[in-house]
N, C-alpha and C positions, 0 to 999 in steps of 0.2 A: 504494500500500500504506500502510495506517495502522498506526502503532504504538500499542499500548495501554500505559498506565502501570500497572505492577503495584504495588499497594499492599501493603506488608508490615506486619503488626501482630500480633506474637505474642511471647511470652516463651519462650525456648528452655530446656526442662527438661533437654535433653541436656547442655548445658554448665554448668548450675548445680550446684555441688559442695559447698555448705556442709553441715556435719555437723549432726545434731540438737541438739548441744550448742554450736552456733556462738556464741551470745551469751555464755555462760560462758567459752568459750575465748578470745574476743577481748578480753573484759574483763581476764582474767588476762594476756594478751599485752601489751595497751596499758599496763596498770599496772605491768608488770615492766620496761618499756623506758625509764623516766624521760622520757617525752615531755612537752614543755611547750608552752605557747602564750601569746601576749601578750594573749589574750582568755580568757574562761571557756569557750570552745569549742575543740574539736580535731576535725579530719576525717582519717580514715584510709581510703584507697582500697585495698582488698584485691583486687589484680589476679588472684590465683589463684581467688578465689570470686566475682568480679564484684560486689562489694559496696562501697558507699560508706557508711561508718559514721561517725556523728556523735556525739561525746561532749561532755558538759558537766562541768565541775569544775576540777581543777588537777592538776599533776604527781603521779603515783602514786595519784590519787584521782579517776579519770575514771568517769563513769556513762554508759552507752549511752542516747542519746536516740532515735536512729533508725538503722535499717540498711536501706538501699535497694539493690535490684537495679540494676545499671548495665551499660552497655556501655563498653568501653575501646578504645584504639587497636589496630588490626590489626598484624600482624608487621612490615609495611613502613613503618608510621607509628605506632609505639608511644606509649602514654602515658608521659611521662618519669617515671622512678622517682627519688625523693629527697624532700627536705623543702622546702616552698614556703610562701608566705603568700597569703592572699586579697587581691586587688587591686580593680580596677574591676568595676563591675556594669552591666548594661544590660537593657532590656526584651526586645529581640530583635535578631537579625542574619540576613543571608542574602537579603533581599528582592531585591537586585540580581542574585542568581543564581537566583531563582525559587522560593525556599523560605523558611521561617522556623524558627529555633531560638529558643525562648523562655527568658527568665529566665537570662541568662548571668552567671556569676560567675568571674572570672579567678583562676587560681592560679599561672600561670607564662607570661609572654609571651602568645602566642596560644592557649595551652591553657586551656580553660574547663570548668566544669560547665555544662550546659545541657540543655534538654528534648530529647526525640526530635525527629525532623525532620518538619515539617508542610509541606504545599503551601500556596500563598498563599490558597486558598479555605478553609483551615482543616482540610481532611482530612489524615489521617496519610499521609506519604510513606514513612517507615521507622520503625516502632515497635519494632524488635527490641531486646531487652535480654538481658543474661546471656551476652554473647559479646564477642569482640574483633573489631570491624569499623569503628571510627571512624578519623578521620584523626589521632587523638591526644587529642581531648577526651573528657570523661566525660559520657556521655548518661544521662539519667534521665527518669522520667515527668514530665510538665509540672507536676503538683502537687508533686512532690519537688524539682524544680529551683526552683520558686517558693518552697518552704520555705527552701531555702538562701539564695536571693536576699533574702528578707524577714528572715531571722533571724541569719545568720552575718555578724559584723562584719568589716570590713577588718582585716588583720594577724592573722587567725586562722591558725594553722599547719595545713598540709595535708601529710599524709605519704602517699606513694604507694609501695607495695612489693608 
């Protein structure tokens, strides 16, 4: 008997909950919280709405640069809530386990921002976004993970709530 590899590649609209005024609401929220960063960037992962929001500016004067749909940790392996800082970065990981996650950016220990999961041949293994199903990392599209990898400096604050 042969097993077939099921390739999953979709964005779940069922779990995506952001309101039509999401951008305005999150700007008001972030700028009312006195959040600061050691760099001119700030990242807020909104776990309720499965969004990774990237701001540029300074305390009480943040401007939204990008808002990316993401996948967060499942209930048994949640993405840790709190305030962290960007650490090391790398091109990919997972080859020894038969997959690749591209453009990782660390925010706490083994917790990372990285791409969706790819097979070693480059095909998508699991492309689901907008839900809680990872082992705790924050998954993004490959292009969005690359943007963070390329543009967000070390010591940038990351808020997860």
